[in-house]
C-alpha positions as CSV (number, residue, x, y, z in Angstrom):
1,M,0.0,0.0,0.0
2,S,1.4,3.5,-0.9
3,T,2.0,6.0,1.8
4,A,-0.7,8.2,0.3
5,A,-3.3,5.4,0.4
6,T,-2.3,4.8,4.1
7,D,-2.9,8.5,4.9
8,Y,-6.3,8.5,3.3
9,L,-7.4,5.4,5.1
10,E,-6.2,6.8,8.4
11,S,-8.3,10.0,7.7
12,L,-11.4,7.9,6.9
13,K,-11.3,6.4,10.4
14,H,-12.6,9.8,11.7
15,L,-15.1,10.6,9.0
16,P,-18.6,10.8,10.5
17,P,-21.9,10.0,8.6
18,G,-22.5,13.0,6.3
19,G,-18.9,14.0,6.4
20,R,-16.7,14.8,3.3
21,L,-13.0,14.8,2.8
22,V,-11.3,16.5,-0.1
23,F,-7.7,16.1,-1.1
24,Q,-5.9,18.1,-3.9
25,D,-2.9,17.1,-6.1
26,V,-3.7,13.4,-5.9
27,D,-2.2,11.1,-8.5
28,F,-4.7,8.9,-10.4
29,E,-2.7,5.8,-9.3
30,D,-3.2,6.7,-5.7
31,Y,-7.0,7.0,-6.3
32,E,-7.0,3.6,-7.9
33,G,-4.9,2.2,-4.9
34,L,-7.4,3.6,-2.5
35,L,-10.3,2.0,-4.3
36,L,-8.4,-1.3,-4.2
37,Q,-7.9,-1.0,-0.4
38,L,-11.5,0.0,0.3
39,G,-12.9,-2.9,-1.7
40,E,-16.3,-3.3,-3.3
41,S,-18.1,-3.6,0.0
42,S,-17.2,0.0,1.1
43,H,-20.2,2.2,1.9
44,L,-18.2,5.4,1.0
45,R,-18.5,7.3,-2.2
46,V,-15.2,8.1,-3.8
47,S,-14.8,10.5,-6.7
48,Y,-11.7,11.7,-8.6
49,S,-11.1,14.3,-11.3
50,D,-8.1,16.4,-12.3
51,G,-6.1,15.6,-9.1
52,C,-9.1,16.2,-6.8
53,L,-10.1,13.3,-4.6
54,E,-13.4,13.5,-2.8
55,I,-14.7,11.0,-0.2
56,M,-18.2,11.1,1.3
57,S,-19.9,9.1,4.0
58,P,-23.7,8.8,3.6
59,T,-26.1,9.3,6.4
60,K,-29.2,7.2,7.2
61,K,-31.5,9.9,5.6
62,H,-29.2,9.8,2.5
63,E,-29.6,6.0,2.2
64,K,-33.3,6.2,2.8
65,Y,-33.9,8.5,-0.2
66,K,-31.5,6.4,-2.3
67,C,-33.6,3.3,-1.6
68,L,-36.8,5.1,-2.2
69,M,-35.6,6.3,-5.6
70,N,-34.4,2.8,-6.5
71,E,-37.8,1.4,-5.6
72,L,-39.5,4.1,-7.7
73,V,-37.4,3.4,-10.8
74,L,-38.0,-0.4,-10.5
75,I,-41.8,0.0,-10.1
76,L,-42.0,2.4,-13.0
77,C,-40.1,0.0,-15.3
78,Y,-42.2,-2.9,-14.1
79,E,-45.5,-1.2,-14.7
80,L,-44.4,0.2,-18.0
81,E,-43.1,-3.2,-19.1
82,R,-39.5,-1.9,-19.6
83,D,-36.3,-3.7,-19.0
84,V,-34.1,-2.2,-16.3
85,I,-30.8,-3.2,-14.6
86,S,-29.5,-1.3,-11.5
87,L,-25.7,-1.5,-11.0
88,G,-26.0,0.5,-7.7
89,S,-22.9,2.4,-6.8
90,F,-20.5,0.6,-9.0
91,T,-17.3,2.5,-9.7
92,M,-17.7,4.3,-13.1
93,K,-14.1,4.9,-14.1
94,M,-12.3,5.8,-17.4
95,D,-8.6,5.5,-17.2
96,R,-7.9,7.5,-20.3
97,L,-9.8,10.5,-18.8
98,A,-8.3,9.9,-15.3
99,K,-11.8,10.3,-13.8
100,G,-14.0,8.1,-11.7
101,T,-16.9,8.2,-9.3
102,E,-19.6,6.2,-7.6
103,A,-23.3,7.2,-8.0
104,D,-25.8,6.5,-5.3
105,D,-27.6,4.4,-7.9
106,S,-27.2,3.8,-11.6
107,F,-29.7,2.4,-14.1
108,Y,-29.5,0.9,-17.5
109,I,-32.9,1.3,-19.1
110,Q,-32.7,2.1,-22.8
111,H,-29.4,0.1,-22.8
112,A,-30.4,-2.6,-20.3
113,A,-29.0,-5.3,-22.6
114,V,-25.5,-3.7,-22.3
115,A,-25.5,-4.1,-18.4
116,R,-26.0,-7.8,-18.7
117,N,-22.4,-8.0,-19.9
118,E,-20.2,-8.8,-17.0
119,D,-17.3,-7.3,-18.9
120,L,-19.0,-3.9,-19.1
121,E,-16.4,-1.2,-19.9
122,L,-17.2,2.5,-20.0
123,G,-15.8,4.2,-23.0
124,K,-16.4,1.1,-25.1
125,D,-19.9,0.4,-23.8
126,P,-22.6,3.1,-23.1
127,P,-22.7,4.7,-19.7
128,P,-25.8,4.3,-17.5
129,D,-29.0,5.9,-18.9
130,L,-29.9,7.4,-15.5
131,V,-27.9,8.2,-12.4
132,V,-29.4,8.9,-9.0
133,E,-27.7,11.3,-6.5
134,V,-28.8,12.2,-3.0
135,D,-27.0,15.3,-1.7
136,L,-28.2,16.7,1.6
137,T,-25.3,18.9,2.6
138,H,-22.9,19.5,-0.3
139,D,-23.0,20.9,-3.8
140,P,-22.2,17.9,-6.2
141,V,-20.1,20.0,-8.6
142,L,-17.2,17.6,-8.8
143,K,-19.5,14.6,-9.4
144,C,-21.5,16.4,-12.1
145,R,-18.3,17.3,-13.9
146,I,-17.3,13.7,-13.9
147,Y,-20.7,12.5,-15.0
148,A,-20.6,14.9,-17.9
149,A,-17.2,13.6,-19.0
150,L,-18.5,10.0,-18.8
151,G,-21.5,11.0,-20.9
152,I,-24.3,10.3,-18.4
153,P,-27.4,11.7,-20.1
154,E,-29.7,12.2,-17.1
155,I,-29.3,12.7,-13.3
156,W,-32.0,12.7,-10.7
157,L,-30.7,14.9,-7.8
158,H,-32.6,14.8,-4.5
159,D,-31.7,17.2,-1.7
160,G,-34.0,15.5,0.9
161,S,-36.9,17.8,0.1
162,R,-37.3,17.8,-3.7
163,L,-36.0,16.2,-6.8
164,L,-34.3,18.0,-9.7
165,I,-33.8,16.5,-13.2
166,L,-30.6,17.3,-14.9
167,H,-30.0,16.8,-18.6
168,L,-26.6,16.6,-20.3
169,V,-26.5,19.4,-23.0
170,D,-23.4,20.2,-24.9
171,G,-21.1,18.8,-22.1
172,A,-22.8,20.4,-19.2
173,Y,-25.9,19.8,-17.1
174,L,-29.0,21.9,-17.3
175,E,-32.2,21.6,-15.2
176,G,-35.0,20.0,-17.2
177,G,-38.7,19.8,-16.5
178,F,-39.3,16.2,-17.5
179,S,-37.3,13.0,-17.4
180,V,-35.5,11.6,-20.5
181,S,-36.0,8.0,-19.4
182,F,-39.7,8.6,-18.4
183,P,-40.9,11.6,-20.5
184,F,-44.3,11.7,-19.0
185,L,-42.9,12.4,-15.5
186,S,-41.9,15.9,-14.3
187,A,-39.5,16.7,-11.5
188,D,-42.5,17.8,-9.3
189,K,-44.4,14.6,-10.0
190,L,-41.3,12.5,-9.2
191,T,-40.9,14.4,-5.9
192,Q,-44.5,13.5,-5.0
193,L,-44.2,9.9,-6.0
194,I,-41.1,9.5,-3.8
195,E,-42.9,11.0,-0.8
196,T,-45.8,8.6,-1.5
197,L,-43.4,5.7,-1.2
198,A,-41.8,7.1,1.9
199,S,-44.6,5.8,4.1
200,G,-43.4,2.3,3.5
201,T,-46.9,0.9,3.3
202,H,-48.2,-1.6,0.8
203,Q,-51.1,0.7,0.2
204,A,-48.6,3.4,-1.0
205,R,-47.0,1.0,-3.4
206,R,-50.4,0.0,-4.7
207,L,-51.5,3.6,-5.2
208,L,-48.2,4.3,-7.1
209,K,-48.7,1.3,-9.4
210,E,-52.3,2.4,-10.1
211,W,-51.3,5.9,-10.9
212,V,-48.6,4.7,-13.3
213,Q,-51.1,2.5,-15.1
214,A,-53.7,5.3,-15.3
215,N,-51.2,7.9,-16.6
216,R,-48.8,5.8,-18.7
217,P,-48.3,7.0,-22.3
218,N,-50.2,5.3,-25.0
219,R,-48.2,2.4,-26.5
């Protein structure tokens, strides 16, 4: 293990839920070494771009909204009879760009068949169609810059109160009114649907499914 990786791991011992560490002038090799030491089971979100290394520790509220949004996407796809594969917070990394990050959740919908390939390689294969981010305390500028470089077409960003839809336009993200993956859904409606699911009851899930069936676009 490199000295740098050891220092990062030592710092992480004191990182509380909701905390964030940012290191500058970090080599890409040290970022890769840290990922290797943390392993795939790590709950942390690690991002790297242009020498900047950012490490975030999610809170319980953060994970709650991540799970709600995962359930919402899966229900939508099921009721709309669309294929979907979630790859969760897998590391999206492109060595030639020296950039990498981990979303709170990532979905292949339009390109679901691609995600069935265990040898999925960004740069050669399409990126996820939809990325979910929950950011309760920090501005996700670094992650959005990385997502833009990776070509992620759509981000759902939830701040714990409302959801924003971000579309990739000419290499940067702009706020959009409706989803690309689900064009009949606005940001306001998605916020309402998430809050419906937040009760955790089977009645809420049933109401959501009934609403989707009543409002789904004509085939």
